[in-house]
N, C-alpha and C positions, 0 to 999 in steps of 0.2 A: 504494499500500500504506499503511495506517495506521502510525501509529511510535507505539512503544511504549519503556518505559523497565523493563522486566520481561519474564522468559520465559513464550511465548506456546504456545497446544498447538498443535502442527506437527505437521497432517495430511497433508503431503507425501508422496507416493509413494516421490520419490527425487531428490537425495539428501533423508533424512529424519532425524528428530529424533534424537539420540544421549541415553542415559541420563546426567542430571544428573551423577551420582557422577565418571560420567569424565570427562564435561567438566571438573568440579571439577580433576579431578588433574592432567587434562591442559595447563591452567592453572598448576597449579603447578610442573610441569615445563617449562613453556614457555620460560624462560631460565637455569635452571640444570638439568638433568637427572641427579639423583641424585650431586649434589656435583663433575658434571665442570664446571663452569663454563663450558659448552655447555649451549646450547638443545638439547632432543630434536628439534630439525629440522635443527641442526649436525651432529648425532655420524657416525661414518664408518661405515659399511654395513661395514668390514672391522678395525672393531675391538671388544674383549673385551665392549665393555658392550652394543652392537647384538646381536652374539652370542648375549647371553644374553638378550636380550627373545625376539628370536626364534625358539631354543631353549622357551622359557615357553612362547611363546605357541601353538606349535606342539603343546607337550604338554598344554594347558587345552584345547584345539580337541580331541586325539583324546579326551579324558576326557570331556569335554562330548558329543559325536557319539557315547563307544563304538565309536572307527573302528578296525575289527582291524587288525594290523599290515602286512598285507600289502597294505593299500592305502599308497599313496604322498601326502603333504600338501604343494603346492607352491602357494606367494604369487605369481601372476602381476602383472606391469603391465597394463596397460591394462582394460577396460570387458569385460565377460561376451560380446558379442557376438565379440570377436575367438577365444572361442572354438567358436565356429559354424567358423569356418576350422580350428583346429588339433584338435577330434575327427574329422572325417573324415580328416586328412593322416595322425594316428597312427591310426586305426582300420581306414580302408578304401585298400585294393591293387589298380588297374587294375579288374577287373570287380564286385569287391565291391558287394553291396547292403544298405542299411541303411531300413528304415521311420521315418516321423514322424506323429507324433500332430497335428494341425495344429487347436490349443485357441485360436490366437489368433496376433497379430500379432509376437511373438518366436517360436513355434514356425515362422511362416511366411517369417521370415529364418532362420532356421536350415536349414530344408529348403533353399530357392533358394542358400544359401551351398553346402550339401554337394553339390549338384547340380553343383557346379563341379568337382567332384574324382574324382563316380563317374555314370554316366549309368543308373544301378539303383538312386538314392534313390527310395524310394517312398514319396507317403501312403497310410495306409488310413483316416486317419479325415478331414474335413474340416466343421468346426463355425460354417462359414462360412453357412450355409444357415440355421442356428439363433442368426445375431449371436450364435455364440459364448458363447453361455448354458448349454451342458452340457458337460460332460466324459464319454468313451465309455468305458464298462467293455468291458475288453481281457483277454485272454488269449492262450495261443500258437497257436487256432486262426486270431487275427486277423491274425498275420504272413504273410509272404510265404516262401515258402521262401528258403530261405540269408541269410536276415535277419542280419549281426554281431550289432545293436541295436535298440533301438528308441529313438528318441528322445521324450521327454516334457519339458513347460514344466511344472513340477510345479504352481506358485501362478501365477494369469494377474493381474496387477495391473492392467491396463487395463477388464477385461471382470467381475474379481469373482468369478473361479470356483476351485477347486483340485481335484487328485485326492487326494477324502476318503482311498480306499485306493487303493495305488499296483499294478497290474500284478502278477500272479505269471505267468510267461511261459516256466517250465522253465527251459530250458536257453541261452536268449537272453537276455542281460545288457539293461538299462537305461541309457541316458547322460541325465542328468536338470540343467537348467538348473533350479535353484533359488534364483536372485536375490531372490527376493521371498517366500519363505519358510524358507530356511535356518536354523536356530538355533532355530523355533519350535514343533519337535516333533522325538520320535525318528526316526532311518532306519532300516528294516531293510537290511543291507549288502548280504545276502546274492541282494539281487536288482539290484543295480548294479555297474555296470563302472566309472563315468565319473557325478560329480558338481561341479558348479563353480559357481559364484554370486559375482554383480557386489558391493562392499562396501558400495553407497551407501544399501541399506535394513535392512538386519540386523543388518548386520556394522562399519560403518567410515565414513569418509569414500570417496568416489567415485577411480576412479583403480588402485585394487585389485581383481584376481580371486583367490577362493579357486578349487584345485583340486585334488579329490579321485579318485586314480584308482588301480584294482584293478593294480597290478605286473606278477602273474602272468595276466590278462587281454591286457596291452599285446602285440600282434604286435611280433617284427622284421620291418618292414614297411621295402621298400625304396624307399618315397617318400623324396625329397629336400625334407626338414621345414625349413623356415626356424629357426635356433639358439630365434628365444625361443618359439616353436609346441612344440617339441619336449620329449615330459610326460620321458622321463628323460632327457633331456641336463638339463632342469630338477630335477629331482627330485635328480639324484646331487650337481647343485651347490649343492644346499640352500638353493633359491631366491635364489641367490647368482650365477648366470651373471654379470650384472650390474647393474648401483644398481637396485636394489626399490626399490617405495617407500615409503621408511622410514617416515614419518609416518604414515601409513595402518595398518602394519601396526604402529606403537606402540600408534594406537587400538582397532585390532581384539582387539591382547593388553586391552587395559581392558578391553571389554566382555567376550571370555572370562569375563576374572576375576571381571566383576559381576553374569554369569549364575551362575556356582561358586560366587557368593556367597548370589544369591536362591535358590541349592538344584538348579540343572541343569534340563535341558530338559522332566523330568518336572513339574516343577513348572510353567517357563515354557507348557509346552501349557496346563495346569488355566486358569491365567489369561488366556491368548489366547482359551481358548473362551468363559471368562464375560465379555471385553468384548465377543465378539463379538456374544454371546448378546443380551446386554443393547441393544444397536445393532438388533440384526436385531427382535427382539419388539417393539420401538416400532417401526421400520416396518411391520411386519406388522399391529398394530392402528390404525394413522392410514389418517385421511381423508384426507391432504392428501397423505401420501409413499408410496414403496413402493418394494421391494427386486423387480428382474425375474428374476433368480436364483433358478431352483428349488431348493429347500432341501440336496437332497441334493448339489450342486454349491457352493454358498457356499465364499468364501474368508473365514479368519480373521482375514488381513492387509489385505484391502482391498473391505472393503465399499462396493460401488456401488450408487445409488439413484437416484428421482428425485422431482419432486415433477407432480403430476397437471394443476394452472395451470399453463403453460411460463409464462406473463406475470410468476410471481413469483422466476422461477429469479434470475434480475438481483438483484432487490432483496434477497433471500433473503443472495447471497453477499456483497454490499457489507456487508450488517446483520453476518454471521460475521465478517466480516475488523475489522471496529471492535470487535468484543467480544474480539476474539484467538484466533480459532479461522479458522486460517490453513492454506491448500491445499488446501480441500474442492472445487474446480471439477472436473468432469468431464474426461477424457481428452478430444483436440480430436474426435475422432471419433464418439464415443458419447455428449458433453454430459450433462447431469445435474449427480449429486454422486458423487466419491468420497471417502471417509473409510477414509486409511492408517492402521492401528492396529498398528504391529510391537512387537516386544518391549518398547523406549523407553518406549512410550504406555501411559502408568499410567492404569489405571480411572478415575481420578477426570476425566481427562480426557474421557474417553468420557460418562461419566456427566454431565458437564458439557454437552457434545453435544446429548446428548437431551433433557436440560431446557430450552435454546435452542431446539431443534426445536419440544418440545413446546408449549413458550411464543409459538413465532410461528403454531405450526397454529390455538392458541386465540382469537388474535386476527383469523384470518381468517374 
C-alpha cells in the first residue's frame, strides 16, 4: 500500500471512512473527554457521562430515522452476523416458519443460520442463477403460508444491488439486514418488525451492531435465548446488560449529530443519489468500463463495475492506490471494482474518481 501524509479517498466497503468532523472531534476527546481528565476510551459505562452520551445518541437516532415509540433501540456488541442467530431465536418457536429472499452472500448466511432453529425456514427467491445482479419484486402472494416474517438484505455490498422499494406484505413484517445502507434514506417503519445493522459502514467503528425492533410484535417465546441475544432483556437494560462497546457508541453518536447538522436523511438521500448518478452516468457512457447491474436494482452505496480488458485491471488498481483512491478492488468472488460511497464519502471524492477513470480511459 502506498504511504500518504494526508487523508485519502477511502472507498473501502467496511470498515469504511468516517466524516472528517467526527474524526476531529474524537481526536479532541481522546485524552480528556469533557473535562473528566479521562479519555473517552476510559470512562465507565456506568458513569453519568456515558449514560448521557448513550441517551443522547439514542434520542438523535430516533429523531433521524423517525423511529416510532413502539420500537426499541439496542446497541449490541458483536457484528450483524450475530443477529442471524438472534432473530430466529427471538421470533421463531418449534415449527414456526419464516421466508428468506436470497439476494446475495449475507442473505444466504442468514438463511443457513435460521435453518438451525426451525425446519420450516424457506427461500422464496434465489438470485444465484442471475449472479445476484437482480432484486425480486415481492408481495404477500410471494410468501409461504404461515410465514412469521420475511428476511431481506436491503443493500448488497458485494454485488452492488439494493431494494429500491421495500416489499409491501400486508400483515407479514420484514426483518431487514441494513448493514450497508442504514442512515442513507428514510425507512417506512410500518413494513418492518426488525432492522439491524453492523456499524462499520454508515454508523461508526466495527464491533457494534444496532438493532431496532417492534416491541409489540416481539413474541413471548419459550426458547432458551442466550442473554446477549435476548431483545427484550437487552432493551430492558438499556443496552447495558454487560459492558457495551463504549467507544463505538461514542463515535456513532457523533455520526448521528453530524447527520442532523447536515439536515437529516432527506438531505443525505439526495446527496447519495447524486453521487451514485455521477459515477453510473460515466460508466454507462464509457467505452472501457461498465456496470453490470440493471439500472432498477443498482445500489447507491456500493457501485460495482468492471473493465472490458481484464489485463488492465491490475495496473489500474495500482495507479488508483498511488493516487490516493483506496479500497476499490472488487470482492474476491466477484472481481472487478467496487466503489463504496457511503454517507461520509464527499461528492468531491466521487468526482475525483470519475475524473481519474476518464483520464485513464483516454490513454488506452
